[in-house]
C-alpha positions, 0 to 999 in steps of 0.5 A: 444475529445471536451474540453467541454466533459472533463469539463462536470461534473465540475464548471468552468469559461472560462477566454479566448477562448472557450470549443468547441474545439478538444483536443489531449491529457490530460496532467498534466506533462509539459514535455508531452505536444504536439500539442492541449493538454489540460494542467492541472496546479497542485500546488505541494509541490515542484513546481507550474505547473502554472509557466510552462504555457509559456512553454506548450503554446510554445509546442502547448497546446491548453487549460490550466486549472488553479486555480490561476489568470493568464494572458491569451495568445491569441489563447489559452483557459484558464479555471479557476476552484477552485481546479485543482487536483479535476478537473484533477480527473473528466477530467481524468474520462471523458477522459477515458470514465468513466471506473469505471462504467464498473468494480466493484471498491473496495477501502481499506483505513486504517493505516495497512493491506491495502496491504495484504488485497488487495492481499487476495481479489484478490486471493479469487475473482480470485479463484472464476473466477472473473477477478480482477485487483489490484492497490497498494503500491507494484504494479498494476496488470492487467491480466499478466501485473505487473507494480511497483508502485511509490505511494500507490495510483497513480495520478487520471489520472493514476487511470483512465488509469488503470481502462480503461486498466482493463476494456479493458482486461475484468476485472470484478473488481479492488481492490485498496489501498486508502491512506489518501494522495490520498483522500486529493489530490483527486487522487480517486475523479471523481467516486464512489466506489462500496465498501469502506473498513476501516481496522484500524487507528493509528497515522501515516503520520503526518508531514510537507508534509503529515497531520498536525495532527491526526484529519486531517489524520482521516478526510481524511480517512473518505472521502472514505465513502462519495464516496462509495455505501457500507462501510465495517468497522472494528467495533472494532477500537476505531476511528470507530465513527470518520471514519464514520462521514459524511458517505453517504454509507450503513454500514457493520462491522466486528471484534471480537465483537459480535455486528459486522455483521461478527465475528471472534470466537475461534481464535488460533495461528497455528504453525507447521513444520516451518509454522505459521498462524491463525485459527478461526471461522466466524459467523454472516452473514457467518458460517465456519472455516478459516485457514490462513498461515500468522501469527499474530492476525492482519491476522484475521482482514485482512482475515475477511476484505477480507471475508466481501468484497468477500461475496458481490460477492457471492463467495462460502465459499469453494473458500474463504477457499481454497484461504485464505489457500494459499495466500501469499503477497510479503514482508509482513510476507512472509515465505520463505520455507527453512527447517522445523527446523526453520522459516525464513521470509521477511517483509517490517517493516522499522520503529519502530512502524511496527517492534514492531508490527511484533516482538510482534506478532511473540513472541506470537508463542513462538519461540526458539529464535526470531532473527531480522535482519535489517538496516536503510536507509541512508539520512533519519531521524536518530531518526528511527535508534535509535528507531528501534535499541531499539525495536529490542534489547528489543523484539528480542533474537538476533539482526543482524544489517546490511545495508539497502539502505545506499544511500549517507551515509557510512553503518557503520555510519548508523549501529553505530547510530542503535547501540545507540538504541540497547544499550538502551535495553539488547538484544544480537546483532552482526553487519554484514554490508554486507546484504548477509553475515548477512543473511548467518550468521542467517541461519548458526547459526539458532537453532531449533524452531527459527523465523528469521525475515529479516526486512526492504526490503520486496518487494524491490529487490534492494539496493540503494548505492550512487544514484544507485539501485543495484539488490538485492532480499532476496529470491534469496540471501536465494536460493544462500546461500542454493546452496552454503551450501545444508545442511542448508535445513536439 
């Protein structure tokens, strides 16, 4: 491929050499450079790839894309752009021959609900025969291939590579989570989404290495709606105006308020035989009853979002209803079928805000007792331990404090920090450092009508101890405990 082809949608300056040259590979990791590669220098928060130019030239790079002043070396083409991250996005799209033009692209942004909604959309579309790929926090899915994720939204090169793989596999659409960091760092630049979606906004991801303040966080989220054809928005969210600022897309809204295009009416909580969920009626652009076997009023928003999206694929309402009735997302209020006597679920809630939202939601189902099992990761902010401990002690009837990725810390040191927070409220608690034994305790001491939450691990299937990830899947642990004591199923 000609370098000029990769640069066709960019503004740039040729510092040395020329663009009429054949390129073997497009690379942004200096370790992957080979003969005739073009290397894009990304200025990262930890290392600046401009420092590696001598190494990549030595290893055969034919061209280098920079955003800083550098001293060219004879025989190598140097291209200067204003922003190398943006350049990588456009070059990646060209490198993979603009795959986003070959499939329908759906991007979902917001503080909460992205993961669950992407799975709901995939489930509905596939039930209607629309082959759909997925890119998100847990994994990327292309047909039968599941690849664990490193970031909520991958680097732009990987986004385009995944799009290309999906197009080659005959996918009709792709639904993906779009984080504020992805928008800030141009990971989803270089193409236009067919549909952009806003779920909600709360203060989050604000700090030294993320967003300097809430205004920047909101601004980055809003960027999605300057690069999509149709924007579907939570019309009830208090930050709607800020998110829509500068939008260039068509607009459609959903929510509880009657002014929305899609409205959720007559919402009921559903609780029967150890299963929890919601029921409601959709009115406005569509008109039918919905049941979702995922608890919480936020499940109304998540499913309504999915309905709003799938409506634009002309999916029949019966297919939507059937898919939503059976959808399940690994590690997101994932109910594990054990017994009709009580409910046990796995959820990724691993900070105080998420845990408070989860426990508050579950209390609305009026459980016999609300039991919360959790731990906190080692080598992370101690404040999270105090906060989660206090939230669980305040909202749960029983808190079971255990281990969760102790990393290089002693589990009991972490547990003792959590107990500082637990002591600030008046909930009962026990401490059981071994997570399997903690889960066993919850199951063996469960009472009729209990809701037991295993919080923090979610989709993770490992426990990280001293730099080593040991396999540990809570679903397997529950199955092992039942195998060891079959009476727990009664």
